[in-house]
C-alpha positions as CSV (number, residue, x, y, z in Angstrom):
1,M,-15.0,24.5,-14.9
2,A,-14.8,24.7,-18.7
3,I,-11.7,26.4,-20.2
4,T,-12.7,29.4,-22.2
5,T,-11.3,30.1,-25.7
6,P,-9.2,33.2,-24.7
7,V,-7.5,31.2,-21.9
8,V,-6.6,28.2,-24.1
9,L,-5.5,30.4,-27.0
10,A,-3.2,32.4,-24.6
11,E,-1.7,29.1,-23.4
12,L,-1.1,28.1,-27.0
13,I,0.6,31.4,-27.8
14,E,2.9,31.2,-24.7
15,M,3.8,27.6,-25.5
16,S,4.6,28.6,-29.1
17,H,6.9,31.4,-28.0
18,V,8.9,29.0,-25.9
19,L,9.2,26.5,-28.8
20,G,10.3,29.3,-31.2
21,A,12.7,31.1,-28.8
22,P,16.1,31.3,-30.6
23,E,18.0,30.2,-27.5
24,N,16.1,26.9,-27.5
25,D,17.2,26.0,-31.0
26,L,14.0,24.1,-31.8
27,A,12.6,26.1,-34.8
28,I,13.7,29.2,-36.8
29,F,12.0,31.4,-39.3
30,G,8.6,29.8,-40.2
31,E,9.5,26.4,-39.0
32,G,7.3,24.3,-36.8
33,N,3.6,24.5,-35.9
34,T,1.4,24.2,-32.8
35,S,-2.2,23.5,-32.0
36,T,-4.7,23.1,-29.2
37,L,-8.2,21.6,-28.8
38,V,-10.7,24.3,-27.9
39,E,-13.8,22.1,-27.8
40,E,-14.2,18.5,-28.8
41,D,-15.0,19.6,-32.3
42,R,-12.8,22.7,-32.8
43,F,-9.1,23.4,-32.6
44,Y,-6.6,26.2,-33.2
45,V,-3.6,25.6,-35.5
46,K,-0.8,27.8,-36.7
47,V,-1.3,29.4,-40.1
48,S,1.4,29.1,-42.8
49,G,4.1,31.8,-42.7
50,S,3.8,32.7,-39.0
51,M,6.8,32.4,-36.7
52,L,6.5,30.6,-33.4
53,R,8.8,33.0,-31.6
54,N,6.5,36.0,-32.0
55,I,3.2,34.6,-33.0
56,D,0.0,36.2,-31.7
57,A,-3.7,35.4,-32.0
58,D,-3.8,36.4,-35.7
59,G,-1.2,33.6,-36.4
60,F,-3.8,30.8,-35.7
61,A,-6.8,29.5,-37.5
62,L,-9.9,28.0,-35.9
63,L,-11.0,24.8,-37.6
64,D,-13.5,22.0,-37.4
65,R,-11.5,19.1,-36.0
66,P,-13.6,16.0,-37.0
67,A,-14.1,17.4,-40.5
68,T,-10.4,18.3,-40.9
69,E,-9.4,14.8,-39.8
70,G,-11.8,13.5,-42.3
71,L,-9.7,15.0,-45.1
72,L,-7.3,12.1,-44.6
73,D,-9.8,9.8,-46.3
74,R,-10.7,12.1,-49.1
75,A,-9.3,11.9,-52.6
76,L,-7.3,15.2,-52.7
77,D,-5.1,14.7,-55.7
78,T,-3.2,18.0,-55.9
79,D,-1.6,20.5,-53.6
80,A,-4.1,23.1,-54.7
81,A,-7.0,20.7,-53.7
82,V,-5.5,20.2,-50.3
83,L,-5.1,23.9,-49.7
84,E,-8.6,24.6,-50.8
85,A,-10.0,21.9,-48.6
86,L,-8.0,23.2,-45.6
87,L,-9.3,26.7,-46.1
88,S,-12.9,25.3,-46.2
89,M,-12.4,23.8,-42.7
90,R,-12.0,27.2,-41.1
91,V,-14.9,28.3,-38.8
92,D,-13.5,31.8,-38.2
93,S,-13.9,33.2,-41.7
94,G,-10.1,33.8,-42.1
95,T,-8.3,33.7,-45.4
96,R,-4.8,32.7,-44.3
97,Y,-4.0,29.0,-45.0
98,P,-3.6,26.7,-42.0
99,S,-0.3,24.9,-41.7
100,V,0.3,22.1,-44.2
101,E,0.4,19.7,-41.2
102,T,-3.1,20.7,-40.1
103,M,-4.6,17.3,-40.9
104,M,-2.1,15.6,-38.7
105,H,-2.8,18.0,-35.9
106,A,-6.5,17.2,-36.3
107,F,-5.9,13.5,-36.0
108,L,-3.5,13.8,-33.0
109,L,-5.9,16.1,-31.1
110,G,-8.5,13.4,-31.4
111,L,-6.3,10.9,-29.4
112,P,-7.3,10.3,-25.7
113,G,-5.9,12.9,-23.3
114,I,-4.3,15.1,-26.0
115,R,-5.1,18.8,-26.0
116,F,-1.9,20.4,-27.1
117,V,0.6,19.5,-29.9
118,G,3.9,21.0,-30.7
119,H,5.9,20.3,-33.8
120,T,9.5,21.4,-34.0
121,H,12.8,20.7,-35.8
122,P,15.4,20.6,-33.0
123,T,18.9,20.9,-34.4
124,A,20.5,18.3,-32.2
125,L,17.6,15.9,-32.7
126,N,17.5,16.4,-36.4
127,S,21.2,15.7,-36.6
128,I,20.2,12.2,-35.5
129,L,17.0,11.9,-37.5
130,C,18.9,12.7,-40.7
131,S,21.6,10.1,-39.9
132,L,21.9,6.5,-41.2
133,R,21.3,5.1,-37.7
134,A,18.3,7.3,-36.8
135,E,15.7,4.7,-36.0
136,E,18.2,2.7,-33.9
137,L,19.5,5.7,-31.9
138,V,16.2,7.4,-31.1
139,N,14.8,4.1,-29.8
140,L,17.5,3.9,-27.1
141,R,16.5,4.8,-23.6
142,L,19.4,6.5,-21.7
143,F,18.3,7.9,-18.4
144,P,15.2,8.2,-16.1
145,E,14.2,11.8,-17.1
146,Q,14.0,10.7,-20.7
147,I,11.4,8.1,-19.9
148,V,9.5,10.4,-17.5
149,C,9.2,13.3,-20.1
150,C,9.2,11.5,-23.4
151,G,7.5,8.2,-22.6
152,E,8.8,4.6,-22.7
153,A,9.2,4.7,-26.5
154,P,8.5,7.1,-29.3
155,V,6.5,6.5,-32.5
156,W,8.9,6.1,-35.4
157,V,7.7,7.4,-38.8
158,P,9.8,6.9,-42.0
159,Y,10.1,10.0,-44.1
160,A,7.0,11.0,-46.2
161,D,6.1,14.1,-48.2
162,P,4.9,16.8,-45.7
163,G,1.2,17.4,-45.7
164,L,-1.5,14.8,-46.6
165,T,0.9,12.0,-47.3
166,L,2.8,12.4,-44.1
167,A,-0.4,12.8,-42.1
168,R,-1.7,9.5,-43.4
169,K,1.7,7.8,-42.6
170,V,1.7,9.2,-39.1
171,R,-1.9,8.0,-38.5
172,E,-0.9,4.5,-39.7
173,C,2.2,4.4,-37.4
174,V,0.4,5.9,-34.4
175,N,-2.5,3.5,-34.6
176,A,-0.1,0.6,-34.9
177,W,1.8,1.8,-31.8
178,I,-1.3,2.3,-29.8
179,A,-2.6,-1.2,-30.8
180,E,0.7,-2.7,-29.6
181,R,1.0,-0.7,-26.3
182,G,-2.5,0.2,-25.3
183,Q,-1.7,3.8,-24.5
184,T,-1.3,7.2,-26.1
185,P,2.2,8.2,-27.2
186,R,4.0,11.3,-26.0
187,S,6.3,11.8,-28.9
188,I,6.5,11.1,-32.7
189,L,9.8,11.2,-34.5
190,I,9.8,11.6,-38.2
191,Q,12.9,10.6,-40.3
192,N,14.6,13.6,-41.9
193,H,12.0,15.9,-40.5
194,G,11.4,16.5,-36.8
195,L,9.5,15.9,-33.6
196,F,5.8,16.0,-32.7
197,A,5.3,16.3,-28.9
198,L,1.8,15.6,-27.5
199,G,0.2,16.3,-24.2
200,G,-2.8,17.3,-22.1
201,T,-1.1,20.6,-21.1
202,P,1.6,23.0,-22.6
203,K,4.0,21.8,-19.9
204,E,3.8,18.2,-21.1
205,V,4.6,19.4,-24.7
206,L,7.4,21.6,-23.6
207,S,8.9,19.0,-21.2
208,C,8.9,16.4,-23.9
209,T,10.4,18.7,-26.6
210,M,13.2,20.0,-24.4
211,M,14.1,16.6,-23.1
212,W,14.3,15.2,-26.7
213,Q,16.8,18.0,-27.5
214,K,18.8,17.0,-24.4
215,V,18.6,13.3,-25.3
216,A,19.9,14.0,-28.8
217,R,22.9,16.0,-27.4
218,V,23.7,13.2,-25.0
219,I,23.6,10.6,-27.8
220,L,25.9,12.7,-30.0
221,G,28.3,13.3,-27.1
222,A,28.3,9.6,-26.1
223,M,29.0,8.6,-29.7
224,A,32.0,11.0,-29.8
225,C,33.2,9.2,-26.6
226,G,33.1,5.7,-28.0
227,G,29.5,4.8,-28.2
228,V,26.1,4.9,-26.4
229,N,25.6,2.9,-23.2
230,F,21.8,2.4,-23.2
231,L,19.5,1.1,-20.5
232,P,18.3,-2.5,-20.8
233,Q,14.6,-3.1,-21.4
234,D,13.9,-4.4,-17.9
235,Q,15.2,-1.2,-16.4
236,V,13.2,0.9,-18.9
237,T,10.0,-0.9,-17.9
238,R,10.9,-0.5,-14.2
239,L,11.4,3.2,-14.5
240,A,8.2,3.6,-16.5
241,T,6.1,2.1,-13.7
242,R,7.9,3.2,-10.5
243,P,5.7,5.2,-8.2
244,E,8.5,7.7,-7.5
245,E,8.8,8.4,-11.2
246,K,5.1,9.1,-11.5
247,I,5.5,11.6,-8.6
248,R,8.3,13.3,-10.6
249,E,6.1,13.3,-13.7
250,A,3.3,15.0,-11.8
251,V,5.7,17.7,-10.6
252,I,7.3,18.3,-14.0
253,F,3.9,18.4,-15.8
254,G,2.2,20.5,-13.1
255,K,-0.3,17.8,-12.3
256,K,-2.0,17.7,-8.9
């Protein structure tokens, strides 16, 4: 049975409220953005200035997904040109500007199996992403639940100017990651910026996001206790393919 627009929009709103809840320490004020695929050629994305913690239907714009992704290959030389182009992608006649990260959302929602995207700036995780050892530390695997919820490895993206420049860099890094691994990533970590969690359902996005916040806290705690004792690659591969872990993944993500 096809999912109707009101249902999927309600799921997006609920997911956004969890990501923006102050007690979760993932995003404050107007930080972060979320999106969902409505049909194969349309998607909802947060508009600039909305707050995840109390966003409602008016806080999202409905856009043409393939056309918005196509902006990544257009010569948009100024911030004003980018904003004008984004507004022209709306199919709901709205006048509020979609998030500056909209082009990245359009690309990510075109990946196989991805229907929801959540972008946040978790405080503990950003403590690591803003550190001198960021790439090294976030590529360590520490415990089974991390692999179940966040995947065997994240996509690492060096810092780039938010908006069009960053979206192009993310596309480059994600495509290289997929070419190497032959699967769709669950998480993208951007240096000095934050996290993009990807999934087929809101539960997948939330599980990935919450687990990265926990991972970051564990890393920070382990470093304070003398250093991080990470899992060797053979154990990571074992955990990523164990049938029992796939069962746990199904339970966590609400899969049947």
